[in-house]
N, C-alpha and C positions, 0 to 999 in steps of 0.2 A: 426583126429587131436586132440592131448591131450589138455584138457582145461588148460588155463593159470592159474597159481597159483594166488590167490588173495593176494594183499598186506595187511598186518595187518592195522587195523584202527589206524591212528596217531592222538593223542589228539590235538585239536585245541588250540592255545595260543592266538587267535585273541582277546579274551575278558579278558585276564589276566590283572589285575590291575598293572600298572607300576608306579614307582616314578614320581613325577611331572616334573622332568628334571632340568637342570642347571639354567635356568632363575628364577624359583621359589626359588631355593636354594640361589641364589645371592640376591634376594629380601629380604630373611630372614637375610642373612649376613649383607646387607647394612643397615638394620634397627638399628643395634647397633651404627652406626656412627663412630666407631673407633675400634681398637683392632687388634689382631693377628689371621691370618688364616693360618694354617699349612696343607700342603698336605703331606700325609705320605703313605707308601706302599713299596713293593719290587721294585727292579730296573726294568725298562723297561715297567712299567704299564701305563705310561703317566702322572706322577705327574707334570712334568714341563709344559706340555700342559694345564692341568687343572688349574694349578696355574696362568699361563699367561691369560687364558680365564677369570678366576675370577677377576684378576687385571684389565683387560681391561673393563670388564663389570662394575666394581665399579667406574672406572674413568668416564665411560659414564653416570653414575648416579650422577656425580658432586663431587665425593670424590677424595681427594689426596691419592695416593697409592704408597707404596714402595714395589717393587717386588724383593725379595732377595732369595738366595739359600745357603744351607750348603753343597751341593753336588758338589764335584770337577768335576764330569762328566757332570754336567748340562750346557747347553749353552743357557742361557736366551736371550742373545743378538741376537742369530740366530733364536730363536723361535719368537721374536717380529720382524715384517716386517719393522716397521718404528717407529720413536720417536712419543710419544703421550704426549701432554701437560697434566700435572697433574700426570704423571707416572714417577718414577725414578727406575733405576735398580742398584742393588748392589750384590756383591758376597763375602762370607767369604773365603778369600784366606789364607790358613794356613801359607804360606811363609811370606806374608805381615804382618799377625797378630803376628807371632813369632818375626819378626824384630822389630815391634813397641813395643811389650811387653818387649823384651830384652833391648831396649834403655831405656824404662821407669824404669826398675828395676836397671839398671846400674847407671842412673842419681840419683835415690832415695837412693839405698842401697850401691852404689859403692863409694859415696863421702867419702873421708878421709881414704879409705882402702889403705894399703901398696900394692906394686905390687904383692906380693905373694897371699895376700887375694883376691885381685881383680881377679887374674888369676883363683883362685879356684871358685869364683862366676861365672865367664864367663864359666868355664867348667861345672858347675852345670846347667847353662842356656842352655847348648847344649843337655840336656837329653830329652827323649821323653815326659816327664811330662810337659815341657815348652810349647810344641805345644798343648797339651790337655788343659792347663790353658788358653793359648792365644785364642784358638778357642772358648772355653767356654765363655770367657769374651765378645768376639765379638757377640756370639749368644745372650748373655744377653742384649747387646746394641741394637740388632735388635728388640728384644721383647720390650724393653723399648720405642722404637720409636712408638709402637702401642698406646701409651698414647696420641699422637698428631695426629693420623690419622690411616689409615689402613696399616698394614704390611702383605703382602702375602708371606709366607715363604715356598719355595720349598725345602723340606728336602732331606738329603741323604737317601740311602736305609735303611730299617727298623733297622737292627742291629746297625748301626752307630748312628741313631737317638735315639734309646733306651738308648745307652750309654750316649749320651748328656743329655737326660732327667734325667737319674740316677745321673749324675754329679750335676745337679741342686739341687737335694735333698741332696746330700752329702755336697755341699758347704753351703746350707742353715743350715744344722745341725751344721757344723763347725762354721759358723758365729754366730749362737745362743749360741753355747758353749763358744766361746772365746770372743765374742763381739769385735772381731778385726776389723781393718779398711778394709772395702770392699766397692767398688763402689755401689752407690744406685741401679744401674741397676742390680747388682748381688744380693743384699739383697732382692729386690722386685721380682726377677725372679720366684721363686717357687710359691709365692702367685698368681702372674699373670697367670702362667701356669695352676694353679688349679682353677682359676676363670672362670666358663663357660660363663660368660658375657663378658670376655676379650679375652680369647683364644678359638678358635674353630678348631677342627681337622677334616679334610676331608680325609678319608681313600679311596685311589684310588686303584682299582683292575681291572682285566680283567675277562671276562666270561670263565675262564679256571680253571682247578682243583687246580693247585699249587698256583696261585695268590689269589684265593678265600679262600683257606685254611689258607694261611698266613695272609690274612686280618682278618679272624675270630679269629686267635690267637692274633693278634695285638689288 
């Protein structure tokens, strides 16, 4: 009988040092007492689940938490099994934000315009730029709420989120250049995002090649 081929020796990972886990991370996050916690990463890696777990854990430590999302595909309500005292849920809905922003502009800039000029303004507000501005302002409001407690923000997939962060820098430069009228939440957005004591980014990934490589690039 031929001898059985020996299997190659497989290195043991039993003694590999691993990160301390989510509870230790949440203890570190909770020590700040307030601020914004953003979960980021490619689609499908579990950002919503991690965001919900962090939010629930912070509430269990006695903090008031707002759990929000910029991801149209996220379903925070279904992720949470039940209402939890101290936890509020919100979502940046582009349709809702565009409608509110359009009403605001028409009430402010549309007063006194003749019908032709008002029609031109309404046409301009139907451009894709309107949605970009409206969603950006809503994002700024969510970050602003971190000054009164914790905001856990489940972001959209990486590309969309990077555009949103790039917009924060562009709006900040424009505001500094023109000294124009911008909501305080918008003018304070970039400094808050750049403040490591106020904004913390949790990059979520899976133990698979593509998610890990994208996390490294991010």
